[in-house]
C-alpha positions, 0 to 999 in steps of 0.5 A: 291400716289397709295392706297394699297388694303387690302387683304381679303379672297374671302369668307369674301368679299362674306359675306361682300356684302351678309351682306350689301344685307341682311341688305338693303333687310330686311330694305326695307321689314320692311319698306313696311311691316310697311307701309302696317300695318300703312295703315291697322291701319289708315283705319281699326283700327283707323277709326273702328266704332262700332254700340254701339257708336251710341246707343243714335242715335238709341234711339232718332230715328235718324236712318238716321245719322248712317254711314252705310258704316263705320259700316257695309261696302260698301255692308252693310245695316241695318233695324229697326224692332219694337216689332212685328218684322215689318220693320219700317226703312231700309237704303236700300230696305226694308227687312222682317224677322221672329221671328225665323230668328231674334232669330238665328242671333247673337247679336252685341257682336258676336266677344265677343264669342269664341267656342272651341271643346272638346272631346266626340263631346262636345264644350264650348262656352265662352262669354268674358266680358269686366269686365272679368266676363266671362260666359261659356256654356258646349254644347253637339253635338246638342248644348244643354247646359249641364253646365253653370255659367250664371243664365240666360243661355238658355237650348239650342243654335240654330245651326244657331246661333253657325254657325254664330259665327264660320263663323264670326271668321273663314273667315270673310264672310258676316253675320248678327248681331242684336242689341236691343235698346229702342225707344219710351219706346219700344224694337226695333231691329236693323238687320244689314248685315255686309260686312266690314270685308270681304272688309277689308280682301280683301284690306288687301290681295291686300296690302299683295300681293303688298308687296309680289311682291315688296319684290320679285322685291327688292330681284331680283334687290338686288341679281342681283346687288350682282352678278354684283358687285361680278362678276366685282370684281372677273372677272376683275382680272381674265380677267387681269390675262388671258391677262397677260398670253396671252401677256407673252405666245406670246411676253414674255412681263410681265404685272404688275397686279393690286392688287385685294384685294382678297387673292385667286386671289392675290395668283394666281397672285403671283404664275403666277409671280413666274412661269414667273420668273422661266420660264425666269430663265429656258429659260436663263439656257437653252440658257446658256446650249446650248451655253456651249454645243456648246463650249464643243463640239467645245473644245472636237473636238479641244482637240481630233483633236490635239493628233489624228493628232499627233498620225496619223502623227507619226504612218504614218511616222513610217509605211512609214519608214520616221522615223528610228532608235532612232527617232522611240522610241522617236515618239512612246513615243510621240504617247503613251503620246498622247493616254494617254491624249486621254484616260484621256480626254474620261474618264473625259468627260464620268465621267462629263456626268455621274454626270450630268445625272438625273438617277445618284445616289450617295451612301452616307454613314457616313464616318470618313473624317480624316481616309478617307483622311489618306487612300487616302494619303497612296495609293497616297504616292508612286506616290507622292514620285516618283515625289519628292513631299514634303508632309505636313499633318495636320490631327487630330486623332479625328473622323470627321463624314460626309455623303459622297460618298467615290468613288466620294469624292476620285475622288475629292481629286485625281483631285485636287492633280493631278491638282497640279502635272500637273500645279505645276510640280515636286519637289513641296510641297503639304499641306493637312489639315483636321479639322471639318469644311474643307479639304484644299489642298495647293501647292507651284506651280504656283499662279493663277490669281484672275480673273480666280477663277470663271472660273476654275470650268467651263468645257472647259472655261479654254480651252486654258490654259488647252490645253497648259498645257496638261489638259482636262479642265474637272477635276475641273468641276467634282470636283465642281459638286461632291462637290455641290451634297454633299451640300458642297462648294469649294473655291480657294485661291492664293497668289504669295508671299506666300510659298503655292501659291494655295489652294483648300478649301472644306467647309464641313458644309452643305449649 
Protein backbone atom coordinates (compact mmCIF):
# COMPACT_ATOMS: atom_id res chain seq x y z
CA UNK A 1 0.00 0.00 0.00
CA UNK A 2 1.33 3.43 -0.95
CA UNK A 3 2.36 5.56 2.00
CA UNK A 4 0.79 8.99 2.17
CA UNK A 5 3.23 11.76 3.03
CA UNK A 6 2.37 14.10 5.84
CA UNK A 7 2.00 17.58 4.41
CA UNK A 8 3.99 20.37 6.04
CA UNK A 9 4.73 23.97 5.21
CA UNK A 10 8.04 24.69 3.49
CA UNK A 11 9.27 26.76 6.45
CA UNK A 12 8.72 23.80 8.80
CA UNK A 13 10.61 21.45 6.49
CA UNK A 14 13.45 23.97 6.22
CA UNK A 15 13.59 24.39 10.01
CA UNK A 16 13.48 20.60 10.42
CA UNK A 17 16.55 20.01 8.28
CA UNK A 18 18.25 23.13 9.63
CA UNK A 19 17.67 21.82 13.16
CA UNK A 20 19.23 18.46 12.27
CA UNK A 21 22.15 20.24 10.61
CA UNK A 22 22.66 22.49 13.65
CA UNK A 23 22.57 19.56 16.11
CA UNK A 24 25.10 17.57 14.08
CA UNK A 25 27.26 20.62 13.52
CA UNK A 26 27.43 21.55 17.21
CA UNK A 27 27.93 17.88 18.13
CA UNK A 28 31.04 17.62 15.94
CA UNK A 29 32.20 21.05 17.07
CA UNK A 30 31.84 20.01 20.70
CA UNK A 31 33.52 16.66 19.96
CA UNK A 32 36.62 18.21 18.42
CA UNK A 33 36.75 20.97 21.04
CA UNK A 34 36.68 18.35 23.81
CA UNK A 35 39.31 16.37 21.94
CA UNK A 36 41.62 19.38 21.89
CA UNK A 37 40.92 20.15 25.53
CA UNK A 38 41.70 16.54 26.46
CA UNK A 39 44.95 16.70 24.52
CA UNK A 40 45.89 19.94 26.26
CA UNK A 41 44.90 18.53 29.62
CA UNK A 42 46.79 15.30 29.03
CA UNK A 43 49.93 16.94 27.72
CA UNK A 44 50.10 20.22 29.58
CA UNK A 45 48.01 19.93 32.74
CA UNK A 46 48.19 16.35 33.90
CA UNK A 47 51.84 16.11 32.89
CA UNK A 48 52.69 19.55 34.27
CA UNK A 49 55.86 19.50 36.38
CA UNK A 50 56.98 22.26 38.73
CA UNK A 51 60.48 22.95 40.05
CA UNK A 52 59.17 22.81 43.64
CA UNK A 53 58.51 19.11 43.18
CA UNK A 54 62.28 18.57 42.84
CA UNK A 55 63.46 20.59 45.84
CA UNK A 56 64.79 17.46 47.58
CA UNK A 57 66.83 16.56 44.46
CA UNK A 58 68.40 20.02 44.52
CA UNK A 59 69.20 19.83 48.21
CA UNK A 60 70.92 16.47 47.65
CA UNK A 61 72.92 17.88 44.74
CA UNK A 62 71.27 15.45 42.32
CA UNK A 63 71.10 18.09 39.58
CA UNK A 64 71.26 15.68 36.68
CA UNK A 65 67.99 14.00 37.71
CA UNK A 66 65.94 17.15 36.95
CA UNK A 67 63.77 16.63 33.79
CA UNK A 68 64.83 19.79 32.02
CA UNK A 69 62.42 19.59 29.08
CA UNK A 70 59.43 18.78 31.29
CA UNK A 71 60.23 21.58 33.71
CA UNK A 72 61.40 24.32 31.35
CA UNK A 73 60.59 23.29 27.76
CA UNK A 74 62.51 22.01 24.76
CA UNK A 75 64.65 25.15 24.56
CA UNK A 76 64.81 25.53 28.33
CA UNK A 77 67.89 25.02 30.52
CA UNK A 78 69.02 25.71 34.09
CA UNK A 79 72.21 26.71 35.91
CA UNK A 80 73.18 26.17 39.56
CA UNK A 81 74.97 29.08 41.27
CA UNK A 82 76.77 28.96 44.61
CA UNK A 83 76.56 31.61 47.31
CA UNK A 84 79.01 33.79 45.34
CA UNK A 85 76.95 33.59 42.15
CA UNK A 86 79.43 31.33 40.42
CA UNK A 87 78.03 28.68 38.06
CA UNK A 88 78.80 25.20 39.45
CA UNK A 89 76.44 23.20 37.15
CA UNK A 90 74.63 23.76 33.89
CA UNK A 91 72.17 21.54 32.00
CA UNK A 92 73.59 22.89 28.73
CA UNK A 93 76.46 25.29 28.11
CA UNK A 94 77.71 27.26 31.08
CA UNK A 95 76.24 30.75 31.63
CA UNK A 96 77.43 33.52 33.95
CA UNK A 97 75.28 35.96 35.91
CA UNK A 98 75.84 39.05 38.02
CA UNK A 99 74.22 39.67 41.38
CA UNK A 100 72.14 42.49 39.92
CA UNK A 101 70.84 40.24 37.15
CA UNK A 102 69.90 37.60 39.68
CA UNK A 103 68.05 40.13 41.84
CA UNK A 104 66.04 41.30 38.84
CA UNK A 105 64.92 37.78 37.92
CA UNK A 106 61.60 36.87 39.61
CA UNK A 107 61.36 33.92 41.94
CA UNK A 108 59.87 30.59 40.94
CA UNK A 109 56.51 31.69 42.29
CA UNK A 110 56.21 34.38 39.64
CA UNK A 111 52.78 33.03 38.68
CA UNK A 112 51.57 33.77 42.19
CA UNK A 113 51.90 37.48 41.50
CA UNK A 114 49.29 39.76 40.00
CA UNK A 115 49.87 43.36 38.93
CA UNK A 116 46.88 45.73 38.61
CA UNK A 117 46.96 49.34 37.40
CA UNK A 118 45.31 52.09 39.49
CA UNK A 119 44.66 55.78 38.95
CA UNK A 120 47.38 58.43 39.20
CA UNK A 121 49.97 56.06 37.61
CA UNK A 122 49.87 53.90 40.71
CA UNK A 123 49.60 50.11 40.74
CA UNK A 124 49.12 47.33 43.21
CA UNK A 125 51.18 44.14 43.26
CA UNK A 126 49.58 41.18 45.02
CA UNK A 127 51.30 37.97 46.02
CA UNK A 128 48.74 35.18 46.24
CA UNK A 129 49.52 32.71 48.97
CA UNK A 130 48.18 29.17 48.99
CA UNK A 131 46.89 29.74 52.54
CA UNK A 132 45.16 32.95 51.43
CA UNK A 133 47.68 35.05 53.43
CA UNK A 134 48.09 37.39 50.49
CA UNK A 135 50.61 40.21 50.56
CA UNK A 136 50.00 43.40 48.66
CA UNK A 137 52.28 46.26 47.66
CA UNK A 138 51.03 49.69 46.62
CA UNK A 139 53.50 51.05 44.07
CA UNK A 140 54.00 54.45 42.49
CA UNK A 141 54.98 54.94 38.85
CA UNK A 142 58.63 54.20 39.69
CA UNK A 143 57.65 51.03 41.57
CA UNK A 144 58.47 52.46 45.01
CA UNK A 145 56.48 50.74 47.74
CA UNK A 146 54.04 53.27 49.21
CA UNK A 147 52.18 50.83 51.42
CA UNK A 148 52.25 47.11 52.17
CA UNK A 149 51.02 44.52 54.70
CA UNK A 150 54.30 42.59 54.33
CA UNK A 151 56.63 43.31 57.26
CA UNK A 152 59.59 42.26 55.11
CA UNK A 153 58.52 44.37 52.15
CA UNK A 154 61.31 45.93 50.10
CA UNK A 155 61.29 49.68 49.65
CA UNK A 156 61.27 49.32 45.88
CA UNK A 157 60.84 46.74 43.11
CA UNK A 158 63.17 46.91 40.17
CA UNK A 159 61.59 47.65 36.79
CA UNK A 160 63.09 44.48 35.31
CA UNK A 161 61.41 42.42 38.02
CA UNK A 162 58.00 43.98 37.30
CA UNK A 163 58.53 43.62 33.55
CA UNK A 164 59.18 39.89 34.02
CA UNK A 165 55.93 39.53 35.94
CA UNK A 166 53.96 41.41 33.28
CA UNK A 167 55.67 39.49 30.47
CA UNK A 168 54.99 36.09 31.99
CA UNK A 169 51.27 36.83 32.25
CA UNK A 170 50.72 38.72 29.03
CA UNK A 171 52.22 36.57 26.32
CA UNK A 172 54.02 33.61 27.90
CA UNK A 173 57.21 34.41 26.01
CA UNK A 174 60.56 33.01 27.11
CA UNK A 175 61.70 34.25 30.51
CA UNK A 176 63.96 33.45 33.49
CA UNK A 177 63.06 32.35 37.01
CA UNK A 178 65.17 31.73 40.13
CA UNK A 179 64.85 29.39 43.07
CA UNK A 180 66.91 29.41 46.24
CA UNK A 181 67.70 26.14 48.04
CA UNK A 182 70.16 24.80 50.63
CA UNK A 183 72.95 22.54 49.47
CA UNK A 184 75.77 21.49 51.78
CA UNK A 185 74.36 23.92 54.35
CA UNK A 186 74.86 26.80 51.98
CA UNK A 187 72.42 28.85 49.97
CA UNK A 188 72.45 28.05 46.26
CA UNK A 189 70.45 29.51 43.43
CA UNK A 190 68.83 27.74 40.47
CA UNK A 191 68.54 30.02 37.45
CA UNK A 192 66.27 28.58 34.73
CA UNK A 193 65.43 29.73 31.24
CA UNK A 194 61.72 28.79 30.69
CA UNK A 195 60.33 28.22 27.19
CA UNK A 196 57.67 25.57 27.85
CA UNK A 197 54.78 28.03 28.03
CA UNK A 198 55.62 29.48 24.66
CA UNK A 199 55.87 25.96 23.23
CA UNK A 200 52.59 24.99 24.89
CA UNK A 201 50.90 28.03 23.46
CA UNK A 202 52.26 27.19 20.03
CA UNK A 203 50.94 23.64 20.27
CA UNK A 204 47.63 24.94 21.58
CA UNK A 205 47.46 27.45 18.70
CA UNK A 206 48.12 24.68 16.16
CA UNK A 207 45.38 22.53 17.68
CA UNK A 208 43.05 25.49 17.83
CA UNK A 209 43.68 26.27 14.14
CA UNK A 210 43.13 22.60 13.31
CA UNK A 211 39.78 22.66 15.11
CA UNK A 212 38.92 25.90 13.33
CA UNK A 213 39.58 24.45 9.88
CA UNK A 214 37.84 21.19 10.74
CA UNK A 215 34.92 23.29 11.93
CA UNK A 216 34.85 25.14 8.59
CA UNK A 217 35.08 21.84 6.68
CA UNK A 218 32.19 20.34 8.69
CA UNK A 219 30.15 23.49 8.19
CA UNK A 220 30.75 23.50 4.42
CA UNK A 221 29.99 19.77 4.08
CA UNK A 222 26.91 20.03 6.30
CA UNK A 223 25.58 23.17 4.65
CA UNK A 224 26.20 21.72 1.16
CA UNK A 225 24.35 18.55 2.20
CA UNK A 226 21.49 20.65 3.56
CA UNK A 227 21.22 22.58 0.29
CA UNK A 228 21.39 19.31 -1.70
CA UNK A 229 18.61 17.67 0.36
CA UNK A 230 16.34 20.74 0.25
CA UNK A 231 17.05 21.22 -3.46
CA UNK A 232 16.16 17.58 -4.16
CA UNK A 233 13.04 17.77 -1.98
CA UNK A 234 11.82 20.96 -3.66
CA UNK A 235 13.30 20.69 -7.15
CA UNK A 236 11.98 17.21 -7.99
CA UNK A 237 8.29 18.13 -7.41
CA UNK A 238 8.85 21.33 -9.41
CA UNK A 239 10.43 19.35 -12.26
CA UNK A 240 7.52 16.90 -12.19
CA UNK A 241 5.09 19.81 -12.27
CA UNK A 242 6.97 21.38 -15.21
CA UNK A 243 6.84 18.09 -17.12
CA UNK A 244 3.13 17.73 -16.34
CA UNK A 245 2.46 21.25 -17.65
CA UNK A 246 4.45 20.57 -20.84
CA UNK A 247 2.71 17.22 -21.37
CA UNK A 248 -0.71 18.76 -20.86
CA UNK A 249 0.11 21.75 -23.09
CA UNK A 250 1.41 19.65 -25.97
CA UNK A 251 -0.73 16.50 -25.78
CA UNK A 252 -3.61 17.41 -23.44
CA UNK A 253 -2.61 14.43 -21.31
CA UNK A 254 -2.96 14.68 -17.54
CA UNK A 255 -0.28 13.44 -15.11
CA UNK A 256 -0.99 12.20 -11.61
CA UNK A 257 1.51 14.18 -9.53
CA UNK A 258 3.04 12.42 -6.54
CA UNK A 259 2.49 14.10 -3.13
CA UNK A 260 5.62 16.02 -2.15
CA UNK A 261 4.80 16.52 1.52
CA UNK A 262 5.30 20.30 1.08
CA UNK A 263 2.11 22.28 1.59
CA UNK A 264 2.98 25.10 -0.81
CA UNK A 265 3.94 22.71 -3.63
CA UNK A 266 0.86 20.55 -3.13
CA UNK A 267 -1.24 23.71 -3.20
CA UNK A 268 0.33 24.56 -6.58
CA UNK A 269 -0.37 21.01 -7.78
CA UNK A 270 -4.00 21.31 -6.69
CA UNK A 271 -4.32 24.62 -8.50
CA UNK A 272 -2.74 23.09 -11.61
CA UNK A 273 -5.21 20.20 -11.50
CA UNK A 274 -8.05 22.67 -10.95
CA UNK A 275 -6.78 24.73 -13.89
CA UNK A 276 -6.63 21.70 -16.19
CA UNK A 277 -10.10 20.66 -15.08
CA UNK A 278 -11.49 24.13 -15.78
CA UNK A 279 -9.61 24.29 -19.07
CA UNK A 280 -11.08 20.94 -20.12
CA UNK A 281 -14.52 22.16 -19.14
CA UNK A 282 -13.99 25.39 -21.06
CA UNK A 283 -12.68 23.52 -24.09
CA UNK A 284 -15.66 21.17 -23.93
CA UNK A 285 -18.01 24.14 -23.56
CA UNK A 286 -16.34 25.86 -26.53
CA UNK A 287 -16.80 22.76 -28.67
CA UNK A 288 -20.42 22.59 -27.61
CA UNK A 289 -20.78 26.30 -28.30
CA UNK A 290 -19.36 25.87 -31.77
CA UNK A 291 -21.68 22.92 -32.37
CA UNK A 292 -24.69 24.84 -31.02
CA UNK A 293 -23.76 27.88 -33.08
CA UNK A 294 -23.59 25.81 -36.23
CA UNK A 295 -26.93 24.25 -35.35
CA UNK A 296 -28.37 27.66 -34.56
CA UNK A 297 -27.18 29.14 -37.84
CA UNK A 298 -28.54 26.16 -39.73
CA UNK A 299 -31.88 26.43 -37.90
CA UNK A 300 -32.11 30.18 -38.46
CA UNK A 301 -31.28 29.69 -42.11
CA UNK A 302 -33.98 27.04 -42.40
CA UNK A 303 -36.54 29.06 -40.41
CA UNK A 304 -35.89 32.16 -42.50
CA UNK A 305 -35.76 30.41 -45.84
CA UNK A 306 -39.19 28.76 -45.64
CA UNK A 307 -41.34 31.88 -44.99
CA UNK A 308 -39.19 33.98 -47.31
CA UNK A 309 -39.74 31.43 -50.08
CA UNK A 310 -43.48 31.53 -49.45
CA UNK A 311 -43.53 35.35 -49.39
CA UNK A 312 -41.44 35.59 -52.56
CA UNK A 313 -43.50 32.96 -54.40
CA UNK A 314 -46.95 34.37 -53.64
CA UNK A 315 -45.90 38.01 -54.05
CA UNK A 316 -44.39 37.11 -57.45
CA UNK A 317 -47.61 35.30 -58.41
CA UNK A 318 -49.67 38.36 -57.45
CA UNK A 319 -47.35 40.70 -59.40
CA UNK A 320 -47.47 38.41 -62.44
CA UNK A 321 -51.28 38.22 -62.06
CA UNK A 322 -51.11 34.46 -61.88
CA UNK A 323 -53.38 34.77 -58.84
CA UNK A 324 -56.53 36.86 -59.23
CA UNK A 325 -59.78 37.59 -57.50
CA UNK A 326 -60.39 36.29 -53.99
CA UNK A 327 -57.19 34.22 -54.10
CA UNK A 328 -55.20 37.45 -53.87
CA UNK A 329 -56.76 38.21 -50.46
CA UNK A 330 -56.02 34.68 -49.17
CA UNK A 331 -52.42 34.72 -50.39
CA UNK A 332 -51.89 38.24 -49.09
CA UNK A 333 -53.06 37.05 -45.66
CA UNK A 334 -50.58 34.17 -45.89
CA UNK A 335 -47.80 36.59 -46.84
CA UNK A 336 -48.73 38.74 -43.86
CA UNK A 337 -48.70 35.75 -41.47
CA UNK A 338 -45.30 34.66 -42.70
CA UNK A 339 -43.92 38.17 -42.33
CA UNK A 340 -45.25 38.24 -38.74
CA UNK A 341 -43.52 34.93 -38.09
CA UNK A 342 -40.29 36.34 -39.53
CA UNK A 343 -40.63 39.39 -37.31
CA UNK A 344 -41.16 37.17 -34.27
CA UNK A 345 -38.16 35.04 -35.20
CA UNK A 346 -35.91 38.07 -35.62
CA UNK A 347 -37.16 39.58 -32.34
CA UNK A 348 -36.52 36.35 -30.45
CA UNK A 349 -33.09 35.92 -31.96
CA UNK A 350 -32.21 39.55 -31.16
CA UNK A 351 -33.43 39.15 -27.57
CA UNK A 352 -31.56 35.87 -27.09
CA UNK A 353 -28.33 37.37 -28.46
CA UNK A 354 -28.75 40.43 -26.22
CA UNK A 355 -29.23 38.33 -23.08
CA UNK A 356 -26.15 36.24 -23.91
CA UNK A 357 -23.92 39.28 -24.36
CA UNK A 358 -21.43 39.99 -21.57
CA UNK A 359 -22.32 43.71 -21.51
CA UNK A 360 -26.01 43.09 -20.87
CA UNK A 361 -27.12 44.32 -17.41
CA UNK A 362 -30.31 43.51 -15.53
CA UNK A 363 -32.23 46.15 -13.60
CA UNK A 364 -33.02 44.25 -10.40
CA UNK A 365 -35.49 45.76 -7.93
CA UNK A 366 -37.51 44.54 -4.96
CA UNK A 367 -40.95 43.84 -6.47
CA UNK A 368 -44.19 42.39 -5.06
CA UNK A 369 -44.50 39.28 -7.24
CA UNK A 370 -48.22 38.86 -6.47
CA UNK A 371 -49.05 42.37 -7.65
CA UNK A 372 -46.70 42.02 -10.66
CA UNK A 373 -48.49 38.85 -11.92
CA UNK A 374 -51.92 40.45 -11.37
CA UNK A 375 -50.91 43.44 -13.51
CA UNK A 376 -49.59 41.11 -16.23
CA UNK A 377 -52.91 39.18 -16.33
CA UNK A 378 -54.87 42.45 -16.48
CA UNK A 379 -52.90 43.57 -19.54
CA UNK A 380 -53.12 40.14 -21.20
CA UNK A 381 -56.78 39.57 -20.32
CA UNK A 382 -58.40 40.94 -23.50
CA UNK A 383 -56.17 38.84 -25.72
CA UNK A 384 -56.89 35.70 -23.72
CA UNK A 385 -60.62 36.39 -23.66
CA UNK A 386 -60.68 36.86 -27.45
CA UNK A 387 -59.31 33.33 -27.79
CA UNK A 388 -61.86 31.92 -25.37
CA UNK A 389 -59.21 31.06 -22.77
CA UNK A 390 -60.58 29.95 -19.40
CA UNK A 391 -58.45 31.63 -16.69
CA UNK A 392 -58.02 30.10 -13.24
CA UNK A 393 -56.09 32.50 -10.98
CA UNK A 394 -54.71 31.73 -7.49
CA UNK A 395 -52.77 34.74 -6.21
CA UNK A 396 -52.58 35.68 -2.48
CA UNK A 397 -53.33 39.17 -1.22
CA UNK A 398 -50.19 39.27 0.92
CA UNK A 399 -47.03 40.76 -0.53
CA UNK A 400 -44.34 38.48 -1.87
CA UNK A 401 -41.19 40.56 -2.31
CA UNK A 402 -38.56 39.27 -4.73
CA UNK A 403 -35.66 40.98 -6.51
CA UNK A 404 -36.42 40.85 -10.25
CA UNK A 405 -36.03 42.76 -13.51
CA UNK A 406 -39.68 43.55 -14.33
CA UNK A 407 -39.15 43.99 -18.08
CA UNK A 408 -37.35 40.67 -18.48
CA UNK A 409 -39.67 38.83 -16.10
CA UNK A 410 -42.65 40.11 -18.07
CA UNK A 411 -41.05 38.49 -21.14
CA UNK A 412 -40.79 35.20 -19.16
CA UNK A 413 -44.51 35.17 -18.37
CA UNK A 414 -45.42 36.25 -21.90
CA UNK A 415 -43.32 33.55 -23.54
CA UNK A 416 -44.77 30.81 -21.31
CA UNK A 417 -48.38 31.93 -21.90
CA UNK A 418 -47.79 32.38 -25.64
CA UNK A 419 -46.24 28.91 -25.74
CA UNK A 420 -49.45 27.53 -24.20
CA UNK A 421 -51.60 29.40 -26.73
CA UNK A 422 -49.42 28.35 -29.65
CA UNK A 423 -49.27 24.64 -28.87
CA UNK A 424 -52.49 24.28 -26.87
CA UNK A 425 -54.75 26.15 -29.23
CA UNK A 426 -57.91 28.18 -28.51
CA UNK A 427 -60.58 27.26 -25.97
CA UNK A 428 -58.06 25.86 -23.50
CA UNK A 429 -57.83 26.54 -19.79
CA UNK A 430 -54.83 28.27 -18.19
CA UNK A 431 -54.16 28.25 -14.46
CA UNK A 432 -51.77 30.77 -12.87
CA UNK A 433 -50.78 30.09 -9.28
CA UNK A 434 -48.50 32.28 -7.11
CA UNK A 435 -47.18 31.71 -3.59
CA UNK A 436 -44.06 32.60 -1.63
CA UNK A 437 -41.99 29.86 -3.29
CA UNK A 438 -43.15 29.70 -6.89
CA UNK A 439 -45.05 30.90 -9.92
CA UNK A 440 -46.84 28.03 -11.68
CA UNK A 441 -48.50 28.33 -15.11
CA UNK A 442 -50.54 25.28 -16.21
CA UNK A 443 -52.53 24.70 -19.39
CA UNK A 444 -54.97 22.05 -20.52
CA UNK A 445 -53.48 21.76 -24.02
CA UNK A 446 -51.29 19.01 -25.34
CA UNK A 447 -49.13 16.97 -22.98
CA UNK A 448 -45.36 16.94 -23.52
CA UNK A 449 -43.41 13.73 -23.78
CA UNK A 450 -41.19 13.29 -20.74
CA UNK A 451 -38.16 12.62 -22.95
CA UNK A 452 -38.47 16.17 -24.36
CA UNK A 453 -38.27 17.96 -20.95
CA UNK A 454 -34.49 18.54 -21.02
CA UNK A 455 -34.59 19.63 -24.67
CA UNK A 456 -37.38 22.23 -24.52
CA UNK A 457 -35.19 25.02 -23.12
CA UNK A 458 -32.34 24.58 -25.62
CA UNK A 459 -32.31 26.98 -28.59
CA UNK A 460 -33.37 25.32 -31.87
CA UNK A 461 -32.90 21.80 -30.47
CA UNK A 462 -36.67 21.32 -30.73
CA UNK A 463 -36.47 22.77 -34.23
CA UNK A 464 -38.65 20.36 -36.18
CA UNK A 465 -41.51 20.41 -33.69
CA UNK A 466 -41.32 24.20 -33.39
CA UNK A 467 -41.38 24.72 -37.13
CA UNK A 468 -44.16 22.26 -37.63
CA UNK A 469 -46.17 24.21 -35.11
CA UNK A 470 -44.97 27.58 -36.37
CA UNK A 471 -42.53 28.28 -33.50
CA UNK A 472 -39.08 29.84 -33.57
CA UNK A 473 -37.49 27.49 -31.04
CA UNK A 474 -36.07 30.39 -28.97
CA UNK A 475 -38.96 31.37 -26.70
CA UNK A 476 -38.33 28.86 -23.91
CA UNK A 477 -34.54 29.24 -24.28
CA UNK A 478 -35.02 32.95 -23.47
CA UNK A 479 -37.22 31.97 -20.50
CA UNK A 480 -34.56 29.68 -19.01
CA UNK A 481 -31.77 32.23 -19.57
CA UNK A 482 -33.68 34.99 -17.74
CA UNK A 483 -34.76 32.67 -14.91
CA UNK A 484 -31.20 31.40 -14.36
CA UNK A 485 -29.77 34.93 -14.43
CA UNK A 486 -32.22 35.80 -11.63
CA UNK A 487 -30.87 32.90 -9.58
CA UNK A 488 -34.14 30.96 -9.89
CA UNK A 489 -34.95 27.61 -11.51
CA UNK A 490 -37.73 26.43 -13.81
CA UNK A 491 -39.20 22.93 -14.19
CA UNK A 492 -41.74 21.31 -16.50
CA UNK A 493 -44.45 18.92 -15.35
CA UNK A 494 -46.73 17.06 -17.73
CA UNK A 495 -49.45 14.46 -17.26
CA UNK A 496 -51.67 13.46 -20.19
CA UNK A 497 -54.23 11.97 -17.77
CA UNK A 498 -54.63 15.21 -15.81
CA UNK A 499 -56.91 18.13 -16.73
CA UNK A 500 -53.95 20.51 -16.75
CA UNK A 501 -51.64 18.46 -18.85
CA UNK A 502 -48.60 20.78 -18.92
CA UNK A 503 -47.15 23.11 -16.34
CA UNK A 504 -44.16 25.45 -16.03
CA UNK A 505 -43.08 25.99 -12.41
CA UNK A 506 -40.68 28.84 -11.57
CA UNK A 507 -38.96 28.26 -8.22
CA UNK A 508 -38.48 31.69 -6.60
CA UNK A 509 -35.99 30.52 -3.96
CA UNK A 510 -32.39 31.40 -4.75
CA UNK A 511 -30.04 28.55 -5.59
